[in-house]
DSSP file (Angstrom, degrees, kcal/mol; ACC not computed):
  #  RESIDUE AA STRUCTURE BP1 BP2  ACC     N-H-->O    O-->H-N    N-H-->O    O-->H-N    TCO  KAPPA ALPHA  PHI   PSI    X-CA   Y-CA   Z-CA
    1    1 A M              0   0    0      0, 0.0     4,-0.1     0, 0.0     0, 0.0   0.000 360.0 360.0 360.0 144.1   82.6  129.4  109.5
    2    2 A A        -     0   0    0      2,-0.1     0, 0.0     1,-0.1     0, 0.0  -0.178 360.0-117.2 -62.7 156.0   85.4  128.6  107.1
    3    3 A A  S    S+     0   0    0      2,-0.0     2,-0.4     1,-0.0    -1,-0.1   0.814 100.3  49.7 -64.7 -31.8   85.6  130.5  103.8
    4    4 A H  S    S-     0   0    0      0, 0.0     2,-0.3     0, 0.0    -2,-0.1  -0.874  80.4-134.8-113.2 143.0   85.1  127.3  101.8
    5    5 A R        -     0   0    0     -2,-0.4     2,-0.2    -4,-0.1    -2,-0.0  -0.735  17.5-157.1 -93.2 142.3   82.3  124.8  102.4
    6    6 A D     >  -     0   0    0     -2,-0.3     4,-0.9     1,-0.0     3,-0.5  -0.483  39.3 -88.9-105.1-176.0   83.1  121.1  102.4
    7    7 A R  H  > S+     0   0    0      1,-0.2     4,-1.3     2,-0.2     3,-0.2   0.806 124.2  59.9 -65.5 -29.1   80.8  118.1  101.7
    8    8 A V  H  > S+     0   0    0      1,-0.2     4,-2.9     2,-0.2    -1,-0.2   0.863  94.9  62.6 -68.8 -34.6   79.8  117.9  105.3
    9    9 A D  H  > S+     0   0    0     -3,-0.5     4,-1.8     1,-0.2    -1,-0.2   0.895 102.4  51.3 -56.6 -39.5   78.4  121.5  105.3
   10   10 A S  H  X S+     0   0    0     -4,-0.9     4,-0.6     2,-0.2    -1,-0.2   0.887 110.5  48.3 -65.2 -38.5   75.9  120.4  102.7
   11   11 A I  H >< S+     0   0    0     -4,-1.3     3,-1.3     1,-0.2     4,-0.4   0.929 110.3  51.6 -65.4 -44.8   74.8  117.5  104.9
   12   12 A L  H >X S+     0   0    0     -4,-2.9     3,-1.3     1,-0.3     4,-1.3   0.811  96.0  68.9 -64.7 -30.5   74.5  119.8  107.9
   13   13 A D  H 3< S+     0   0    0     -4,-1.8    -1,-0.3     1,-0.3    -2,-0.2   0.818 102.8  46.9 -55.5 -29.7   72.3  122.2  106.0
   14   14 A H  T << S+     0   0    0     -3,-1.3    -1,-0.3    -4,-0.6    -2,-0.2   0.518 114.1  44.3 -93.4  -6.8   69.7  119.5  106.1
   15   15 A V  T <4 S+     0   0    0     -3,-1.3    -2,-0.2    -4,-0.4    -1,-0.2   0.470  79.7 120.6-115.8  -3.6   69.9  118.5  109.7
   16   16 A R     <  +     0   0    0     -4,-1.3     5,-0.1     2,-0.0     3,-0.0  -0.326  32.5 138.6 -62.8 141.8   70.1  122.0  111.4
   17   17 A G    >   -     0   0    0      3,-0.3     3,-1.5     1,-0.0     5,-0.2  -0.963  65.5 -90.6-172.6 168.6   67.3  122.7  113.9
   18   18 A P  T 3  S+     0   0    0      0, 0.0    -1,-0.0     0, 0.0    -2,-0.0   0.794 124.7  39.9 -63.5 -27.9   66.7  124.2  117.2
   19   19 A D  T 3  S+     0   0    0      2,-0.0     2,-0.5    -3,-0.0    -3,-0.0   0.216  93.3 104.3-105.7  15.0   67.2  120.9  119.1
   20   20 A V    <   -     0   0    0     -3,-1.5     2,-1.5     4,-0.0    -3,-0.3  -0.860  64.9-142.1-104.6 125.5   70.1  119.6  117.0
   21   21 A D     >  -     0   0    0     -2,-0.5     4,-1.9     1,-0.2     5,-0.2  -0.683  24.4-179.8 -82.2  91.4   73.7  119.8  118.4
   22   22 A V  H  > S+     0   0    0     -2,-1.5     4,-3.1     1,-0.2    -1,-0.2   0.853  73.8  58.8 -66.5 -36.0   75.3  120.7  115.1
   23   23 A A  H  > S+     0   0    0      2,-0.2     4,-2.3     1,-0.2    -1,-0.2   0.918 107.3  47.1 -60.9 -43.3   78.9  120.8  116.6
   24   24 A T  H  > S+     0   0    0      2,-0.2     4,-2.6     1,-0.2    -1,-0.2   0.932 115.0  45.8 -63.7 -46.1   78.6  117.2  117.7
   25   25 A K  H  X S+     0   0    0     -4,-1.9     4,-3.1     2,-0.2     5,-0.3   0.906 110.8  54.6 -62.5 -41.0   77.2  116.1  114.3
   26   26 A E  H  X S+     0   0    0     -4,-3.1     4,-2.1     2,-0.2     5,-0.2   0.926 112.3  42.1 -59.2 -47.8   79.9  118.1  112.5
   27   27 A V  H  X S+     0   0    0     -4,-2.3     4,-2.7    -5,-0.2     5,-0.3   0.943 116.3  48.9 -65.3 -48.0   82.7  116.4  114.4
   28   28 A H  H  X S+     0   0    0     -4,-2.6     4,-2.3    -5,-0.2     5,-0.2   0.940 114.4  43.4 -59.4 -50.7   81.2  112.9  114.1
   29   29 A I  H  X S+     0   0    0     -4,-3.1     4,-2.6     1,-0.2     5,-0.2   0.915 115.6  48.1 -65.3 -42.8   80.5  113.1  110.4
   30   30 A R  H  X S+     0   0    0     -4,-2.1     4,-2.7    -5,-0.3     5,-0.2   0.913 112.4  48.5 -66.1 -41.6   83.9  114.7  109.5
   31   31 A L  H  X S+     0   0    0     -4,-2.7     4,-2.7    -5,-0.2     5,-0.2   0.927 113.7  46.9 -63.6 -43.6   85.8  112.1  111.6
   32   32 A R  H  X S+     0   0    0     -4,-2.3     4,-2.4    -5,-0.3    -2,-0.2   0.926 114.6  46.2 -63.8 -44.8   83.9  109.2  110.0
   33   33 A R  H  X S+     0   0    0     -4,-2.6     4,-2.6    -5,-0.2    -2,-0.2   0.923 115.1  46.5 -64.8 -43.8   84.3  110.6  106.5
   34   34 A L  H  X S+     0   0    0     -4,-2.7     4,-2.8    -5,-0.2     5,-0.2   0.920 112.7  49.3 -66.0 -42.9   88.0  111.3  107.0
   35   35 A A  H  X S+     0   0    0     -4,-2.7     4,-2.6    -5,-0.2     5,-0.2   0.914 112.6  48.4 -61.5 -42.5   88.7  107.9  108.6
   36   36 A H  H  X S+     0   0    0     -4,-2.4     4,-2.7    -5,-0.2     5,-0.2   0.928 112.6  48.2 -63.6 -44.7   86.9  106.2  105.7
   37   37 A Y  H  X S+     0   0    0     -4,-2.6     4,-2.6     2,-0.2     5,-0.2   0.944 114.6  44.9 -60.4 -49.0   88.8  108.2  103.1
   38   38 A L  H  X S+     0   0    0     -4,-2.8     4,-2.5     2,-0.2    -2,-0.2   0.907 114.9  47.9 -64.5 -42.3   92.2  107.5  104.8
   39   39 A D  H  X S+     0   0    0     -4,-2.6     4,-2.5    -5,-0.2     5,-0.2   0.928 113.4  47.7 -63.6 -45.8   91.4  103.8  105.3
   40   40 A T  H  X S+     0   0    0     -4,-2.7     4,-2.5    -5,-0.2    -2,-0.2   0.926 114.4  45.8 -62.2 -45.9   90.2  103.3  101.7
   41   41 A E  H  X S+     0   0    0     -4,-2.6     4,-2.3    -5,-0.2     5,-0.2   0.902 112.2  50.7 -65.7 -41.4   93.2  105.1  100.3
   42   42 A A  H  X S+     0   0    0     -4,-2.5     4,-2.1    -5,-0.2     5,-0.2   0.937 112.7  46.8 -61.9 -45.6   95.7  103.2  102.5
   43   43 A R  H  X S+     0   0    0     -4,-2.5     4,-2.2     1,-0.2    -2,-0.2   0.934 112.4  50.0 -60.2 -46.5   94.1   99.9  101.4
   44   44 A R  H  < S+     0   0    0     -4,-2.5    -1,-0.2     1,-0.2    -2,-0.2   0.878 115.4  42.6 -61.5 -39.1   94.1  100.8   97.7
   45   45 A R  H  < S+     0   0    0     -4,-2.3    -1,-0.2     1,-0.2    -2,-0.2   0.764 116.9  45.7 -82.3 -25.7   97.8  101.9   97.8
   46   46 A L  H ><>S+     0   0    0     -4,-2.1     5,-1.8    -5,-0.2     3,-1.5   0.772  95.1  77.2 -86.2 -27.3   99.0   99.0   99.9
   47   47 A A  G ><5S+     0   0    0     -4,-2.2     3,-2.3     1,-0.3    -2,-0.1   0.869  87.5  56.8 -54.0 -44.7   97.2   96.2   98.0
   48   48 A P  G 3 5S+     0   0    0      0, 0.0    -1,-0.3     0, 0.0    -2,-0.1   0.762 107.1  51.6 -61.5 -20.4   99.5   96.1   95.0
   49   49 A Q  G < 5S-     0   0    0     -3,-1.5    -2,-0.2    -4,-0.2     3,-0.1   0.364 119.3-112.2 -93.5   4.5  102.4   95.4   97.5
   50   50 A G  T < 5S+     0   0    0     -3,-2.3     2,-0.3     1,-0.3    -3,-0.2   0.793  75.8 130.4  71.2  28.1  100.4   92.5   99.0
   51   51 A M      < -     0   0    0     -5,-1.8     2,-0.4    -8,-0.1    -1,-0.3  -0.847  45.1-154.3-117.0 151.3  100.0   94.4  102.3
   52   52 A E    >>  -     0   0    0     -2,-0.3     3,-1.3    -3,-0.1     4,-0.6  -0.971  21.2-130.8-123.8 141.6   97.0   95.2  104.4
   53   53 A F  H >> S+     0   0    0     -2,-0.4     3,-1.2     1,-0.3     4,-0.8   0.842 104.0  62.5 -59.3 -37.4   96.7   98.2  106.7
   54   54 A W  H 3> S+     0   0    0      1,-0.3     4,-1.9     2,-0.2    -1,-0.3   0.779  90.3  69.7 -62.1 -26.1   95.5   96.1  109.7
   55   55 A E  H <> S+     0   0    0     -3,-1.3     4,-2.9     1,-0.2     5,-0.3   0.866  92.4  58.3 -59.7 -36.3   98.8   94.2  109.7
   56   56 A L  H <X S+     0   0    0     -3,-1.2     4,-2.4    -4,-0.6    -1,-0.2   0.928 107.1  45.8 -61.6 -46.1  100.7   97.3  110.9
   57   57 A S  H  X S+     0   0    0     -4,-0.8     4,-2.0     2,-0.2    -1,-0.2   0.927 116.3  44.6 -62.9 -46.5   98.6   97.5  114.0
   58   58 A L  H  X S+     0   0    0     -4,-1.9     4,-1.7     2,-0.2    -2,-0.2   0.939 117.2  43.3 -66.2 -48.4   98.8   93.9  114.9
   59   59 A L  H  X S+     0   0    0     -4,-2.9     4,-2.6     1,-0.2    -1,-0.2   0.863 111.1  56.5 -67.2 -34.9  102.6   93.5  114.2
   60   60 A S  H  X S+     0   0    0     -4,-2.4     4,-2.2    -5,-0.3    -1,-0.2   0.913 105.1  51.6 -61.8 -42.5  103.2   96.8  116.0
   61   61 A S  H  X S+     0   0    0     -4,-2.0     4,-1.1     1,-0.2    -1,-0.2   0.905 113.3  45.1 -60.2 -41.2  101.6   95.5  119.1
   62   62 A L  H  < S+     0   0    0     -4,-1.7    52,-0.2     2,-0.2    -2,-0.2   0.863 110.7  52.6 -72.9 -35.9  103.8   92.4  119.0
   63   63 A V  H  < S+     0   0    0     -4,-2.6    -2,-0.2     1,-0.2    -1,-0.2   0.899 111.3  47.5 -64.2 -40.2  107.0   94.3  118.3
   64   64 A R  H  < S+     0   0    0     -4,-2.2    -1,-0.2    -5,-0.2    -2,-0.2   0.738  95.1  89.1 -74.0 -23.5  106.4   96.6  121.3
   65   65 A S     <  -     0   0    0     -4,-1.1     4,-0.1    -5,-0.2    -4,-0.0  -0.604  66.7-150.4 -83.2 131.5  105.6   93.7  123.7
   66   66 A P  S    S+     0   0    0      0, 0.0    -1,-0.1     0, 0.0    -4,-0.1   0.656  84.4  27.8 -72.4 -13.6  108.5   92.2  125.5
   67   67 A E  S    S-     0   0    0      1,-0.1    45,-0.1    45,-0.0    -2,-0.0  -0.916 104.0 -72.2-139.5 165.9  106.7   88.8  125.6
   68   68 A P        -     0   0    0      0, 0.0     2,-0.3     0, 0.0    45,-0.2  -0.211  49.3-132.5 -56.6 151.0  104.1   87.0  123.5
   69   69 A L  E     -A  112   0A   0     43,-2.5    43,-3.3    -4,-0.1     2,-0.1  -0.817  15.8-114.1-107.2 147.6  100.6   88.4  123.7
   70   70 A S  E  >  -A  111   0A   0     -2,-0.3     4,-2.3    41,-0.3    41,-0.2  -0.376  27.1-115.1 -72.3 158.3   97.4   86.4  124.3
   71   71 A V  H  > S+     0   0    0     39,-1.8     4,-2.5     1,-0.2     5,-0.2   0.896 119.0  54.5 -59.3 -39.8   94.9   86.3  121.5
   72   72 A G  H  > S+     0   0    0     38,-0.3     4,-2.4     2,-0.2    -1,-0.2   0.898 106.6  49.6 -61.5 -42.1   92.5   88.1  123.8
   73   73 A A  H  > S+     0   0    0      2,-0.2     4,-2.4     1,-0.2    -1,-0.2   0.913 112.1  48.2 -64.4 -41.9   95.0   90.9  124.4
   74   74 A L  H  X S+     0   0    0     -4,-2.3     4,-2.6     2,-0.2    -2,-0.2   0.895 110.1  52.4 -64.5 -39.4   95.6   91.3  120.6
   75   75 A Q  H  X>S+     0   0    0     -4,-2.5     4,-1.5     2,-0.2     5,-1.2   0.922 110.6  47.9 -61.6 -43.5   91.8   91.3  120.1
   76   76 A D  H  <5S+     0   0    0     -4,-2.4    -2,-0.2     1,-0.2    -1,-0.2   0.915 113.7  46.6 -63.7 -43.8   91.5   94.1  122.6
   77   77 A L  H  <5S+     0   0    0     -4,-2.4    -2,-0.2     1,-0.2    -1,-0.2   0.877 116.9  43.5 -66.5 -38.0   94.3   96.1  121.1
   78   78 A A  H  <5S-     0   0    0     -4,-2.6    -1,-0.2    -5,-0.2    -2,-0.2   0.665  99.0-139.0 -82.3 -16.9   93.0   95.7  117.5
   79   79 A Q  T  <5 +     0   0    0     -4,-1.5     2,-0.3     1,-0.2    -3,-0.2   0.937  57.7 125.7  55.3  52.1   89.3   96.3  118.6
   80   80 A V      < -     0   0    0     -5,-1.2    -1,-0.2     1,-0.1    -2,-0.1  -0.795  64.8 -85.2-129.6 173.1   87.9   93.6  116.4
   81   81 A T     >  -     0   0    0     -2,-0.3     4,-2.3     1,-0.1     5,-0.2  -0.293  41.0-107.5 -74.7 162.6   85.7   90.5  116.9
   82   82 A P  H  > S+     0   0    0      0, 0.0     4,-2.1     0, 0.0     5,-0.2   0.898 121.6  51.2 -56.9 -40.7   87.1   87.2  118.0
   83   83 A G  H  > S+     0   0    0      1,-0.2     4,-2.2     2,-0.2     5,-0.2   0.898 109.4  49.7 -64.0 -40.4   86.5   85.8  114.5
   84   84 A A  H  > S+     0   0    0      2,-0.2     4,-2.5     1,-0.2    -1,-0.2   0.909 111.4  47.5 -66.4 -42.3   88.4   88.7  112.9
   85   85 A I  H  X S+     0   0    0     -4,-2.3     4,-2.6     2,-0.2     5,-0.2   0.900 111.4  51.3 -68.6 -37.7   91.4   88.4  115.2
   86   86 A T  H  X S+     0   0    0     -4,-2.1     4,-2.3    -5,-0.2    -1,-0.2   0.921 112.0  47.3 -61.6 -44.1   91.6   84.6  114.7
   87   87 A H  H  X S+     0   0    0     -4,-2.2     4,-2.2     2,-0.2    -2,-0.2   0.913 113.2  48.2 -63.3 -44.1   91.5   85.1  110.9
   88   88 A R  H  X S+     0   0    0     -4,-2.5     4,-2.2     2,-0.2    -2,-0.2   0.910 111.9  48.3 -65.9 -42.6   94.2   87.8  111.0
   89   89 A I  H  X S+     0   0    0     -4,-2.6     4,-2.7     1,-0.2    -1,-0.2   0.917 110.8  52.1 -63.6 -42.0   96.5   85.8  113.2
   90   90 A A  H  X S+     0   0    0     -4,-2.3     4,-2.6    -5,-0.2    -2,-0.2   0.908 109.3  49.9 -61.1 -42.0   96.0   82.8  110.9
   91   91 A K  H  X S+     0   0    0     -4,-2.2     4,-1.4     1,-0.2    -1,-0.2   0.912 113.6  45.0 -63.3 -42.3   97.0   84.9  107.9
   92   92 A L  H  <>S+     0   0    0     -4,-2.2     5,-2.7     2,-0.2     6,-0.9   0.866 113.0  50.8 -69.9 -35.3  100.1   86.2  109.6
   93   93 A E  H ><5S+     0   0    0     -4,-2.7     3,-1.4     4,-0.2    -2,-0.2   0.914 108.1  52.3 -66.6 -42.7  101.0   82.7  110.8
   94   94 A E  H 3<5S+     0   0    0     -4,-2.6    -1,-0.2     1,-0.3    -2,-0.2   0.842 109.1  50.6 -60.9 -33.7  100.6   81.3  107.3
   95   95 A A  T 3<5S-     0   0    0     -4,-1.4    -1,-0.3    -5,-0.2    -2,-0.2   0.489 117.6-115.5 -82.7  -3.5  103.0   84.1  106.1
   96   96 A G  T < 5S+     0   0    0     -3,-1.4    22,-0.4    -4,-0.3    21,-0.4   0.624  84.5 118.4  81.1  12.5  105.5   83.2  108.8
   97   97 A A  S   <S+     0   0    0     -5,-2.7    18,-2.4    20,-0.2     2,-0.3   0.751  76.1  22.4 -85.3 -25.0  105.1   86.5  110.5
   98   98 A V  E     -B  114   0A   0     -6,-0.9     2,-0.4    16,-0.3    16,-0.2  -0.911  64.0-147.2-137.0 165.1  103.8   85.2  113.8
   99   99 A R  E     -B  113   0A   0     14,-2.5    14,-2.4    -2,-0.3     2,-0.3  -1.000  12.3-147.0-134.7 133.7  103.9   81.9  115.8
  100  100 A R  E     +B  112   0A   0     -2,-0.4     2,-0.3    12,-0.2    12,-0.2  -0.765  23.2 166.4 -99.0 146.3  101.2   80.7  118.1
  101  101 A S  E     -B  111   0A   0     10,-2.2    10,-3.6    -2,-0.3     2,-0.3  -0.982  37.4-101.9-151.6 159.8  101.8   78.6  121.2
  102  102 A F  E     -B  110   0A   0     -2,-0.3     2,-0.2     8,-0.2     8,-0.2  -0.626  43.0-106.5 -82.9 144.0  100.0   77.5  124.3
  103  103 A D        -     0   0    0      6,-2.8     6,-0.2     3,-0.6     3,-0.1  -0.526  21.9-138.8 -68.1 131.4  100.6   79.3  127.5
  104  104 A A  S    S+     0   0    0     -2,-0.2     3,-0.2     1,-0.2    -1,-0.1   0.798 102.5  45.0 -64.2 -29.3  102.7   77.1  129.8
  105  105 A R  S    S+     0   0    0      1,-0.3     2,-0.3     4,-0.0    -1,-0.2   0.756 128.4  22.4 -86.5 -25.8  100.7   78.1  132.9
  106  106 A D    >   -     0   0    0      3,-0.2     3,-2.2    -3,-0.1    -3,-0.6  -0.806  63.6-164.9-145.9  98.0   97.2   77.7  131.2
  107  107 A R  T 3  S+     0   0    0     -2,-0.3    -3,-0.1     1,-0.3    -1,-0.1   0.610  87.5  67.6 -64.2 -11.2   97.1   75.4  128.2
  108  108 A R  T 3  S+     0   0    0     -6,-0.1     2,-0.4     2,-0.0    -1,-0.3   0.728  88.1  80.4 -77.6 -20.4   93.6   76.9  127.3
  109  109 A Q    <   -     0   0    0     -3,-2.2    -6,-2.8    -6,-0.2     2,-0.5  -0.739  69.7-151.7 -93.7 131.0   95.3   80.2  126.5
  110  110 A V  E     - B   0 102A   0     -2,-0.4   -39,-1.8    -8,-0.2     2,-0.3  -0.864  10.0-159.2-101.7 131.3   97.0   80.8  123.1
  111  111 A N  E     -AB  70 101A   0    -10,-3.6   -10,-2.2    -2,-0.5     2,-0.4  -0.783   2.6-150.5-106.9 153.8   99.8   83.2  122.9
  112  112 A V  E     -AB  69 100A   0    -43,-3.3   -43,-2.5    -2,-0.3     2,-0.3  -0.984  13.9-178.1-125.8 132.2  101.1   84.9  119.8
  113  113 A E  E     - B   0  99A   0    -14,-2.4   -14,-2.5    -2,-0.4     2,-0.2  -0.957  27.3-114.2-129.5 152.1  104.7   86.1  119.2
  114  114 A I  E     - B   0  98A   0     -2,-0.3   -16,-0.3   -52,-0.2     2,-0.2  -0.553  27.4-147.3 -82.7 146.2  106.3   87.8  116.3
  115  115 A T     >  -     0   0    0    -18,-2.4     4,-2.3    -2,-0.2     5,-0.2  -0.515  32.8 -99.5-101.7 174.2  109.0   86.0  114.2
  116  116 A D  H  > S+     0   0    0      1,-0.2     4,-2.2     2,-0.2     5,-0.2   0.896 128.2  52.5 -60.1 -39.4  112.0   87.5  112.5
  117  117 A A  H  > S+     0   0    0    -21,-0.4     4,-2.3     1,-0.2    -1,-0.2   0.866 107.8  52.4 -63.5 -35.4  110.0   87.5  109.3
  118  118 A G  H  > S+     0   0    0    -22,-0.4     4,-2.6   -21,-0.3    -2,-0.2   0.883 107.5  50.7 -67.2 -39.4  107.3   89.3  111.1
  119  119 A R  H  X S+     0   0    0     -4,-2.3     4,-2.1     2,-0.2    -2,-0.2   0.909 111.5  48.1 -64.3 -41.0  109.7   92.0  112.3
  120  120 A A  H  X S+     0   0    0     -4,-2.2     4,-2.1     2,-0.2    -2,-0.2   0.910 111.8  49.9 -64.7 -41.2  110.9   92.4  108.7
  121  121 A R  H  X S+     0   0    0     -4,-2.3     4,-2.8     1,-0.2    -2,-0.2   0.899 108.2  54.0 -62.9 -41.0  107.3   92.6  107.5
  122  122 A F  H  X S+     0   0    0     -4,-2.6     4,-2.9     1,-0.2    -1,-0.2   0.922 107.8  49.5 -59.2 -45.4  106.6   95.2  110.2
  123  123 A E  H  X S+     0   0    0     -4,-2.1     4,-2.1     2,-0.2    -1,-0.2   0.908 112.1  48.2 -62.4 -41.9  109.5   97.4  108.9
  124  124 A L  H  X S+     0   0    0     -4,-2.1     4,-2.6     2,-0.2    -2,-0.2   0.927 113.7  47.2 -62.3 -45.3  108.3   97.1  105.3
  125  125 A L  H  X S+     0   0    0     -4,-2.8     4,-3.2     2,-0.2     5,-0.3   0.912 109.1  54.0 -62.4 -43.6  104.7   98.0  106.4
  126  126 A L  H  X S+     0   0    0     -4,-2.9     4,-2.1     1,-0.2    -1,-0.2   0.915 112.3  44.0 -58.2 -44.8  105.9  100.9  108.4
  127  127 A A  H  X S+     0   0    0     -4,-2.1     4,-2.1     2,-0.2    -1,-0.2   0.912 115.1  48.3 -66.9 -42.9  107.8  102.4  105.5
  128  128 A A  H  X S+     0   0    0     -4,-2.6     4,-2.1     2,-0.2    -2,-0.2   0.918 113.6  45.7 -65.7 -44.1  104.9  101.7  103.1
  129  129 A V  H  X S+     0   0    0     -4,-3.2     4,-2.9     2,-0.2    -1,-0.2   0.890 110.4  55.2 -67.0 -38.4  102.3  103.3  105.4
  130  130 A G  H  X S+     0   0    0     -4,-2.1     4,-2.4    -5,-0.3    -1,-0.2   0.905 108.4  48.3 -58.9 -41.9  104.6  106.2  106.0
  131  131 A Q  H  X S+     0   0    0     -4,-2.1     4,-2.2     2,-0.2    -2,-0.2   0.910 111.2  50.0 -65.3 -42.5  104.8  106.8  102.3
  132  132 A V  H  X S+     0   0    0     -4,-2.1     4,-2.8     2,-0.2    -2,-0.2   0.929 111.3  49.3 -61.0 -45.5  101.0  106.6  101.9
  133  133 A E  H  X S+     0   0    0     -4,-2.9     4,-2.4     1,-0.2    -2,-0.2   0.919 109.4  51.6 -61.6 -44.0  100.6  109.1  104.8
  134  134 A E  H  < S+     0   0    0     -4,-2.4     4,-0.4     1,-0.2    -1,-0.2   0.915 113.0  45.5 -58.7 -43.0  103.1  111.5  103.2
  135  135 A E  H >< S+     0   0    0     -4,-2.2     3,-0.8     1,-0.2     4,-0.3   0.922 114.1  47.8 -66.8 -44.4  101.3  111.3   99.9
  136  136 A L  H 3< S+     0   0    0     -4,-2.8     3,-0.3     1,-0.2    -2,-0.2   0.838 121.0  36.1 -67.3 -33.0   97.8  111.7  101.5
  137  137 A F  T >< S+     0   0    0     -4,-2.4     3,-1.8    -5,-0.2    -1,-0.2   0.255  81.9 111.5-104.8  12.1   98.8  114.7  103.6
  138  138 A A  T <  S+     0   0    0     -3,-0.8    -1,-0.2    -4,-0.4    -2,-0.1   0.824  82.2  44.3 -56.5 -34.7  101.2  116.4  101.2
  139  139 A D  T 3  S+     0   0    0     -3,-0.3     2,-0.4    -4,-0.3    -1,-0.3   0.358  91.4 102.1 -94.8   6.1   99.0  119.4  100.7
  140  140 A V  S <  S-     0   0    0     -3,-1.8     5,-0.0     1,-0.1    -3,-0.0  -0.777  81.8-109.8 -95.0 132.8   98.1  119.9  104.4
  141  141 A D     >  -     0   0    0     -2,-0.4     4,-2.2     1,-0.1     3,-0.4  -0.365  20.9-135.5 -58.8 128.1   99.8  122.7  106.2
  142  142 A P  H  > S+     0   0    0      0, 0.0     4,-2.2     0, 0.0     5,-0.2   0.843 105.5  55.0 -56.8 -35.4  102.3  121.1  108.8
  143  143 A A  H  > S+     0   0    0      2,-0.2     4,-2.4     1,-0.2     5,-0.2   0.896 107.5  49.9 -65.7 -38.5  101.1  123.6  111.5
  144  144 A L  H  > S+     0   0    0     -3,-0.4     4,-3.1     2,-0.2     5,-0.2   0.913 108.6  52.9 -63.5 -42.8   97.6  122.4  110.9
  145  145 A M  H  X S+     0   0    0     -4,-2.2     4,-2.5     1,-0.2    -2,-0.2   0.913 110.5  47.5 -58.9 -43.2   98.7  118.8  111.2
  146  146 A Q  H  X S+     0   0    0     -4,-2.2     4,-2.1     2,-0.2    -2,-0.2   0.927 114.1  45.8 -65.7 -44.9  100.4  119.6  114.6
  147  147 A R  H  X S+     0   0    0     -4,-2.4     4,-2.8     1,-0.2     5,-0.2   0.926 113.9  49.5 -62.7 -44.3   97.4  121.4  115.9
  148  148 A L  H  X S+     0   0    0     -4,-3.1     4,-3.0     1,-0.2     5,-0.2   0.908 108.9  52.1 -62.9 -42.7   95.0  118.6  114.8
  149  149 A A  H  X S+     0   0    0     -4,-2.5     4,-1.9    -5,-0.2    -1,-0.2   0.924 113.0  45.1 -59.8 -44.5   97.2  115.9  116.3
  150  150 A G  H  X S+     0   0    0     -4,-2.1     4,-2.0     2,-0.2    -2,-0.2   0.917 114.4  47.9 -65.2 -44.0   97.1  117.7  119.7
  151  151 A D  H  X S+     0   0    0     -4,-2.8     4,-2.3     1,-0.2    -2,-0.2   0.898 111.4  50.3 -65.2 -40.4   93.4  118.4  119.5
  152  152 A L  H  X S+     0   0    0     -4,-3.0     4,-2.9     2,-0.2    -1,-0.2   0.865 107.2  54.8 -66.8 -35.1   92.7  114.8  118.6
  153  153 A R  H  X S+     0   0    0     -4,-1.9     4,-2.6    -5,-0.2    -2,-0.2   0.943 110.4  45.9 -61.1 -46.2   94.8  113.6  121.5
  154  154 A L  H  X S+     0   0    0     -4,-2.0     4,-2.0     2,-0.2    -2,-0.2   0.892 112.8  50.9 -62.7 -39.1   92.7  115.7  123.8
  155  155 A F  H  X S+     0   0    0     -4,-2.3     4,-1.8     2,-0.2    -2,-0.2   0.919 110.9  48.1 -63.5 -44.9   89.5  114.5  122.1
  156  156 A M  H  X>S+     0   0    0     -4,-2.9     4,-3.7     1,-0.2     5,-0.9   0.905 110.7  50.9 -63.5 -42.3   90.6  110.9  122.6
  157  157 A L  H  X5S+     0   0    0     -4,-2.6     4,-0.7     1,-0.2    -1,-0.2   0.884 111.2  49.3 -62.6 -37.5   91.5  111.4  126.2
  158  158 A A  H  <5S+     0   0    0     -4,-2.0    -1,-0.2    -5,-0.2    -2,-0.2   0.819 122.8  31.6 -71.2 -30.6   88.1  113.0  126.8
  159  159 A T  H  <5S+     0   0    0     -4,-1.8    -2,-0.2    -5,-0.1    -3,-0.2   0.838 135.7  20.4 -97.3 -37.1   86.3  110.1  125.1
  160  160 A E  H  <5S-     0   0    0     -4,-3.7    10,-1.0    -5,-0.2    -3,-0.2   0.651  96.4-134.2-106.0 -20.2   88.4  107.0  125.8
  161  161 A G     << -     0   0    0     -5,-0.9    -1,-0.2    -4,-0.7    -2,-0.1  -0.307  51.0 -26.6  85.7-179.6   90.5  108.1  128.8
  162  162 A P        -     0   0    0      0, 0.0     8,-0.4     0, 0.0     5,-0.1  -0.256  69.0-110.4 -68.6 154.3   94.2  107.6  129.2
  163  163 A G    >>  -     0   0    0      6,-0.1     3,-1.5     1,-0.1     4,-0.9  -0.227  38.7 -91.9 -75.5 171.3   96.1  104.8  127.4
  164  164 A P  T 34 S+     0   0    0      0, 0.0     3,-0.3     0, 0.0    -1,-0.1   0.795 122.9  59.2 -56.7 -32.4   97.6  101.8  129.2
  165  165 A A  T 34 S+     0   0    0      1,-0.2     3,-0.1     3,-0.0     0, 0.0   0.752 115.2  34.4 -71.8 -21.9  101.0  103.4  129.6
  166  166 A T  T <4 S-     0   0    0     -3,-1.5     2,-0.3     1,-0.3    -1,-0.2   0.423 129.3 -46.7-113.9   0.5   99.5  106.4  131.6
  167  167 A G  S  < S-     0   0    0     -4,-0.9    -1,-0.3    -3,-0.3     2,-0.1  -0.948  84.4 -29.4 157.9-176.3   96.7  104.7  133.6
  168  168 A A        -     0   0    0     -2,-0.3     2,-0.4    -3,-0.1    -3,-0.0  -0.371  60.6-118.3 -67.9 142.1   93.8  102.4  133.4
  169  169 A R        -     0   0    0     -8,-0.1     2,-0.5    -2,-0.1    -8,-0.1  -0.679  21.4-139.9 -83.2 129.5   91.9  102.1  130.1
  170  170 A R        -     0   0    0    -10,-1.0    -1,-0.0    -2,-0.4   -11,-0.0  -0.785  16.2-156.3 -90.7 129.2   88.3  103.2  130.3
  171  171 A T              0   0    0     -2,-0.5   -11,-0.0     1,-0.1   -10,-0.0  -0.829 360.0 360.0-106.8 147.0   86.0  101.0  128.2
  172  172 A P              0   0    0      0, 0.0    -1,-0.1     0, 0.0    -2,-0.0   0.497 360.0 360.0 -67.6 360.0   82.6  102.1  126.9
């Protein structure tokens, strides 16, 4: 056990028992708390610049794609509800960052492509999020960051399976 206790240790003190898998709870609670902290801080720091963290993920998907993506593909990549993806695309379209069009082969399908303004917005977001990450992780040992990144990759592979570039995506 680490020399110092964190807030999760106090929570775990109350759930320990002979039939409780403490390691699983420990990982789950710490990941959720850390994700919440990072998301909250990123939002708080990006808001004064008129930016939202979700924009980076959506614009990044479009920047990486050689062709427009369907709304369904963006929804899958963003892991949000149909209503949420529609709202996000509309906000980006209103800002001139993306353009929607009907698929020439199937007019029922709507495709989304990034605009030049969207690429510029992506670059601004990338820099802003990078700065936020640097500030949030400034006191964390770089060797720990590297080990954690590797361990989290293995954890993700064990729970989600390989990403699209390396094989079929496993869905829960």
